[in-house]
C-alpha positions as CSV (number, residue, x, y, z in Angstrom):
1,X,0.0,0.0,0.0
2,X,1.0,3.6,-0.5
3,X,2.8,4.9,2.6
4,X,2.2,8.6,2.0
5,X,0.0,9.8,4.8
6,X,-3.3,11.6,4.1
7,X,-3.3,11.0,0.3
8,X,-5.8,13.0,-1.8
9,X,-7.7,11.4,-4.6
10,X,-10.9,11.5,-6.7
11,X,-13.4,8.8,-7.4
12,X,-13.2,8.9,-11.1
13,X,-15.6,11.3,-13.0
14,X,-15.1,15.0,-13.5
15,X,-17.5,17.6,-15.0
16,X,-17.7,17.8,-18.8
17,X,-16.7,21.2,-20.3
18,X,-19.8,23.0,-21.6
19,X,-18.6,22.7,-25.2
20,X,-18.3,18.9,-24.9
21,X,-21.9,18.6,-23.6
22,X,-23.1,20.7,-26.5
23,X,-21.1,18.7,-29.0
24,X,-22.4,15.4,-27.6
25,X,-25.9,16.5,-28.5
26,X,-24.9,17.2,-32.1
27,X,-22.5,14.3,-32.9
28,X,-24.0,13.9,-36.3
29,X,-22.3,17.1,-37.3
30,X,-18.8,15.8,-36.5
31,X,-16.5,13.3,-38.2
32,X,-14.8,10.5,-36.3
33,X,-11.5,12.4,-36.2
34,X,-13.4,15.4,-34.7
35,X,-14.9,13.3,-32.0
36,X,-11.5,11.7,-31.1
37,X,-10.0,15.2,-30.9
38,X,-12.8,16.4,-28.6
39,X,-12.3,13.4,-26.3
40,X,-8.6,14.0,-26.1
41,X,-9.1,17.7,-25.4
42,X,-11.7,17.0,-22.7
43,X,-9.4,14.5,-21.0
44,X,-6.5,16.9,-21.0
45,X,-8.7,19.6,-19.4
46,X,-9.8,17.2,-16.6
47,X,-6.2,16.1,-16.0
48,X,-4.9,19.7,-15.9
49,X,-7.6,20.8,-13.4
50,X,-6.7,17.9,-11.1
51,X,-3.0,18.6,-11.4
52,X,-3.7,22.3,-10.7
53,X,-5.5,21.2,-7.5
54,X,-2.5,19.3,-6.4
55,X,-4.1,15.9,-6.0
56,X,-1.9,12.8,-5.3
57,X,-4.0,10.6,-7.5
58,X,-5.7,11.6,-10.8
59,X,-8.0,10.1,-13.4
60,X,-9.0,11.0,-16.9
61,X,-12.2,12.4,-15.5
62,X,-14.1,9.7,-17.4
63,X,-14.5,12.3,-20.2
64,X,-15.3,9.6,-22.8
65,X,-18.2,8.2,-20.8
66,X,-21.7,9.7,-20.6
67,X,-22.1,7.9,-17.3
68,X,-19.8,6.1,-14.9
69,X,-21.8,2.9,-15.3
70,X,-24.3,3.0,-18.2
71,X,-21.7,3.8,-20.8
72,X,-20.5,0.3,-20.6
73,X,-23.7,-1.1,-22.0
74,X,-22.6,0.1,-25.4
75,X,-19.8,-2.5,-25.3
76,X,-22.0,-5.4,-24.2
77,X,-23.8,-7.5,-26.7
78,X,-27.2,-9.1,-26.0
79,X,-28.9,-5.8,-24.8
80,X,-31.7,-3.8,-26.4
81,X,-31.3,-0.3,-25.2
82,X,-34.4,1.3,-23.7
83,X,-36.0,3.7,-26.2
84,X,-37.4,6.2,-23.7
85,X,-37.5,7.1,-20.1
86,X,-40.4,5.8,-17.9
87,X,-41.1,9.2,-16.5
88,X,-40.3,12.3,-18.5
89,X,-41.8,15.1,-16.5
90,X,-41.4,16.4,-12.9
91,X,-38.2,16.5,-10.8
92,X,-35.3,14.6,-12.4
93,X,-34.6,11.5,-10.3
94,X,-33.7,7.8,-10.4
95,X,-37.2,6.6,-11.4
96,X,-36.8,8.3,-14.8
97,X,-34.3,5.6,-15.8
98,X,-35.9,2.3,-16.7
99,X,-34.4,-1.1,-17.5
100,X,-33.0,-2.4,-20.8
101,X,-34.1,-5.7,-22.2
102,X,-31.7,-8.6,-22.5
103,X,-32.1,-10.2,-26.0
104,X,-29.3,-12.8,-25.9
105,X,-26.1,-14.0,-24.3
106,X,-24.4,-11.2,-22.5
107,X,-20.8,-10.8,-23.9
108,X,-18.3,-8.0,-24.6
109,X,-16.0,-9.3,-27.4
110,X,-14.3,-5.9,-27.7
111,X,-13.8,-5.5,-23.9
112,X,-15.3,-2.6,-22.0
113,X,-13.1,0.2,-23.3
114,X,-11.3,0.9,-20.0
115,X,-8.0,-0.2,-21.3
116,X,-8.1,2.3,-24.1
117,X,-9.1,5.0,-21.6
118,X,-6.1,4.1,-19.4
119,X,-3.7,4.2,-22.4
120,X,-5.0,7.7,-23.2
121,X,-4.6,8.8,-19.6
122,X,-1.1,7.5,-19.3
123,X,-0.1,9.2,-22.5
124,X,-1.6,12.6,-21.7
125,X,-0.4,12.6,-18.1
126,X,3.1,11.3,-18.9
127,X,5.7,12.8,-16.6
128,X,3.3,14.4,-14.1
129,X,4.6,12.2,-11.3
130,X,1.1,11.4,-10.0
131,X,-0.5,8.0,-9.4
132,X,-3.0,7.3,-12.2
133,X,-6.3,5.6,-11.4
134,X,-8.9,4.0,-13.6
135,X,-12.4,3.1,-12.5
136,X,-14.8,0.4,-13.7
137,X,-18.2,-0.6,-12.3
138,X,-18.5,-3.8,-10.5
139,X,-20.9,-6.4,-12.0
140,X,-23.6,-6.0,-9.4
141,X,-23.9,-2.3,-10.1
142,X,-23.5,-2.9,-13.8
143,X,-26.5,-5.3,-13.7
144,X,-28.8,-2.6,-12.2
145,X,-30.6,-1.4,-15.3
146,X,-30.9,-4.8,-17.1
147,X,-34.3,-6.5,-16.9
148,X,-34.3,-10.2,-15.9
149,X,-35.7,-12.7,-18.4
150,X,-36.1,-16.4,-18.8
151,X,-32.3,-16.8,-19.5
152,X,-31.3,-14.6,-16.6
153,X,-34.2,-14.8,-14.1
154,X,-33.0,-12.3,-11.5
155,X,-30.4,-9.7,-10.8
156,X,-27.9,-12.2,-9.4
157,X,-28.1,-14.3,-12.5
158,X,-27.4,-11.1,-14.6
159,X,-24.5,-10.2,-12.2
160,X,-23.0,-13.7,-12.6
161,X,-23.1,-13.3,-16.4
162,X,-21.4,-9.8,-16.2
163,X,-18.8,-10.9,-13.6
164,X,-16.4,-12.6,-16.1
165,X,-16.7,-9.6,-18.4
166,X,-15.6,-7.1,-15.7
167,X,-13.0,-9.6,-14.4
168,X,-11.4,-9.9,-17.8
169,X,-11.3,-6.1,-18.2
170,X,-9.6,-5.8,-14.8
171,X,-7.1,-8.4,-15.9
172,X,-6.4,-6.5,-19.1
173,X,-5.9,-3.3,-17.1
174,X,-3.3,-5.0,-14.9
175,X,-1.5,-6.4,-18.0
176,X,-1.5,-2.8,-19.4
177,X,0.3,-1.6,-16.3
178,X,-2.6,0.2,-14.4
179,X,-1.3,1.1,-10.9
180,X,-4.6,1.7,-9.3
181,X,-8.0,0.3,-10.1
182,X,-11.3,1.4,-8.5
183,X,-14.2,-1.0,-8.7
184,X,-17.3,1.1,-8.2
185,X,-20.1,-0.8,-6.4
186,X,-22.5,1.8,-5.1
187,X,-25.4,-0.7,-5.6
188,X,-23.9,-2.9,-2.9
189,X,-23.9,-0.1,-0.4
190,X,-27.3,1.1,-1.4
191,X,-29.0,-2.3,-1.0
192,X,-26.8,-4.0,1.5
193,X,-29.3,-3.4,4.3
194,X,-31.7,-5.8,2.6
195,X,-29.4,-8.2,0.7
196,X,-26.9,-10.9,1.8
197,X,-23.8,-8.9,2.3
198,X,-21.7,-12.1,2.3
199,X,-22.9,-12.8,-1.2
200,X,-21.8,-9.3,-2.2
201,X,-18.3,-9.9,-0.8
202,X,-18.0,-13.2,-2.7
203,X,-19.1,-11.5,-6.0
204,X,-16.6,-8.6,-5.4
205,X,-13.7,-10.9,-4.5
206,X,-14.1,-13.1,-7.5
207,X,-14.3,-10.1,-9.8
208,X,-11.1,-8.5,-8.6
209,X,-9.0,-11.7,-8.2
210,X,-6.8,-11.0,-11.3
211,X,-5.6,-7.7,-9.8
212,X,-5.1,-8.8,-6.2
213,X,-1.5,-8.2,-5.2
214,X,-0.7,-6.8,-8.7
215,X,-2.4,-3.4,-8.5
216,X,-3.8,-1.1,-5.8
217,X,-7.5,-2.1,-5.6
218,X,-10.1,0.4,-4.4
219,X,-13.8,0.2,-4.1
220,X,-16.3,3.1,-3.9
221,X,-19.3,2.6,-1.7
222,X,-21.8,5.5,-1.8
223,X,-25.6,5.8,-1.8
224,X,-26.2,7.1,-5.3
225,X,-26.0,10.5,-7.0
226,X,-28.3,11.1,-9.9
227,X,-29.0,14.8,-10.4
228,X,-27.9,15.3,-6.8
229,X,-30.2,12.7,-5.4
230,X,-29.2,9.5,-3.4
231,X,-31.2,6.3,-3.9
232,X,-30.4,4.0,-1.0
233,X,-30.8,4.0,2.8
234,X,-27.7,5.9,3.8
235,X,-26.2,3.7,6.5
236,X,-22.9,1.8,6.4
237,X,-23.6,-0.3,9.5
238,X,-25.5,-3.0,7.7
239,X,-22.5,-3.7,5.4
240,X,-20.2,-4.7,8.3
241,X,-18.7,-6.9,9.5
242,X,-19.0,-8.7,6.1
243,X,-17.4,-6.0,4.1
244,X,-14.2,-6.2,6.2
245,X,-13.5,-9.3,4.0
246,X,-13.4,-7.3,0.7
247,X,-10.2,-8.0,-1.2
248,X,-9.1,-4.5,-1.7
249,X,-6.5,-2.0,-0.5
250,X,-8.8,1.0,-0.1
251,X,-12.5,1.4,0.8
252,X,-14.2,4.8,0.0
253,X,-17.0,6.0,2.2
254,X,-19.4,9.0,1.7
255,X,-19.3,11.2,4.7
256,X,-19.5,14.9,3.9
257,X,-23.1,14.8,2.6
258,X,-24.1,12.7,5.5
259,X,-22.7,15.3,8.0
260,X,-20.1,12.7,9.1
261,X,-22.6,10.2,10.5
262,X,-21.0,6.9,11.4
263,X,-17.5,8.4,11.1
264,X,-16.3,6.0,13.8
265,X,-16.6,3.1,11.3
266,X,-13.4,4.3,9.6
267,X,-11.5,3.1,12.6
268,X,-12.6,-0.5,12.1
269,X,-12.0,-0.3,8.4
270,X,-8.5,1.1,8.9
271,X,-7.5,-1.9,10.9
272,X,-7.8,-3.9,7.7
273,X,-7.2,-1.6,4.8
274,X,-6.9,2.1,3.9
275,X,-10.0,4.1,4.1
276,X,-10.8,7.0,1.8
277,X,-13.2,9.5,3.5
278,X,-15.4,11.8,1.5
279,X,-14.9,15.3,2.8
280,X,-16.3,17.2,-0.2
281,X,-20.1,17.2,-0.7
282,X,-20.6,16.8,-4.5
283,X,-24.4,17.4,-4.1
284,X,-24.0,20.8,-2.5
285,X,-22.8,24.1,-4.0
286,X,-21.4,25.2,-0.7
287,X,-17.6,25.4,-1.3
288,X,-15.8,23.8,1.6
289,X,-13.0,26.0,2.9
290,X,-9.5,24.7,3.6
291,X,-10.3,25.3,7.3
292,X,-13.4,23.1,7.2
293,X,-11.6,20.4,5.4
294,X,-8.7,20.5,7.9
295,X,-11.3,20.1,10.7
296,X,-12.7,17.1,9.0
297,X,-9.3,15.6,8.6
298,X,-8.5,16.1,12.2
299,X,-11.8,14.4,13.2
300,X,-10.8,11.4,11.1
301,X,-7.4,11.2,12.8
302,X,-9.2,10.6,16.1
303,X,-10.3,7.2,14.6
304,X,-7.6,6.2,12.1
305,X,-3.8,6.7,11.7
306,X,-2.6,9.1,9.0
307,X,-0.9,6.4,7.0
308,X,-4.3,4.7,6.5
309,X,-6.3,7.8,5.6
310,X,-7.1,9.0,2.1
311,X,-9.3,12.0,1.3
312,X,-11.7,12.5,-1.6
313,X,-15.0,14.0,-2.7
314,X,-18.1,11.9,-1.6
315,X,-18.6,10.7,-5.1
316,X,-17.7,11.4,-8.7
317,X,-17.8,15.0,-9.7
318,X,-19.6,14.6,-13.1
319,X,-22.8,16.2,-11.8
320,X,-21.2,19.1,-10.1
321,X,-20.6,22.3,-12.1
322,X,-17.0,22.6,-13.2
323,X,-16.4,25.9,-11.5
324,X,-17.5,24.4,-8.2
325,X,-15.7,21.1,-8.7
326,X,-12.4,22.9,-9.4
327,X,-12.5,25.1,-6.3
328,X,-13.7,22.2,-4.1
329,X,-10.8,20.1,-5.1
330,X,-8.3,22.9,-4.6
331,X,-9.7,23.6,-1.1
332,X,-9.7,19.9,-0.3
333,X,-6.0,19.6,-1.1
334,X,-5.2,22.8,0.7
335,X,-7.0,21.7,3.9
336,X,-5.4,18.2,3.9
337,X,-1.9,19.8,3.4
338,X,-2.5,22.0,6.5
339,X,-2.9,18.9,8.6
340,X,-0.2,16.9,6.9
341,X,2.3,19.7,7.5
342,X,1.5,19.6,11.2
343,X,2.1,15.9,11.6
C-alpha cells in the first residue's frame, strides 16, 4: 500500500466542459476524427484541473463516458437499449431511468473500453509524477438497469453473467500496467441493508482476483448520486462486518453529505485496509473552505492513523458544475496539506 499519509484522490468522474456537452448533442455534425480530438481535449482539461488542484491521484475524469456505469452497455452484446424514459416530467430522479431488455447471451468481445481510456490517460499525463487511477463498475452495479428474463431470471443471474466480463477487463488493465483500479459498487452499499452482504463480498472478491496483489485495488461505496439525489438508505452499519472481507486495499465511504454520520466506522476499516473519506459534498454548492476540510481531517485522525487515511469527494464530480468542482478540489488539497504539515 502507498505509505504517503493523508493521500488526496478523486473517485473517477469530472465535469464535462460545456462545449463537450453541447457537441455530444450534435455528434451527427462531426466526423470520427473530430470526435476523437474532442475526447482528447476534454481528458486533457480534466487532467490539468486535477494537477492544478495538487491531487496525489488523478484520473481522466471519465470524459469519454456519458455515465460512470451505463456507458459500458454500449460495449455489451445481447442488450436492447431502452428507447425512452419511464417518467419524462417532474423533478429529475432515479425513477426516470428504466431497464434495458436482454435479448441474448451477454458478452463483450471488444472489452469494456477501460484499457483504451487508461492508455490515453497514461499518454496525456506522462511525466506528471502522479498516481494514475482508472475506475470500472462492479458487476452487481452494472446489472442494475438490465431487466431479468427467462435466461437470466434475477439480478444475481445477470450479475454472474457480467462478472467474467468485468473480471477480464480488470485483468487486461493489470497487464497494461494500471497502478490503481477502483471498482465502483454503489449498488452494494445502497442495497446492503436488505441483501446478503456475504454474497456481495463473494461477488466482489471473484471479480477483482486477477488484480489482487498486482495493483492497488479500491472500491467506492456510496448511496447514489443522480441529479444530486441519493437512492439508498444511507447507512454503512448494515455492510459490516461482512465488508471487512473485501479483497481491496482501499474502501471509500461517503461522509460529507451525511454530516459525518458513522464516522467511527473508519477506525474499524482502517484496521484492515486504507479508508478514503469523502470530505467534499458533491451534491452541495457550498464550497468547503480549507479550514473546514482540515477540521474534518483532524476528526478522522481521532479514529484512524494518518498512513491509513485518504481524502476525496463523496462521489464522482460529473454532476457538479466545473467551477465548483475545481474550487472544491483545490480547497480539499489545501485543507489536507495544512494537517499533513502539522504531523
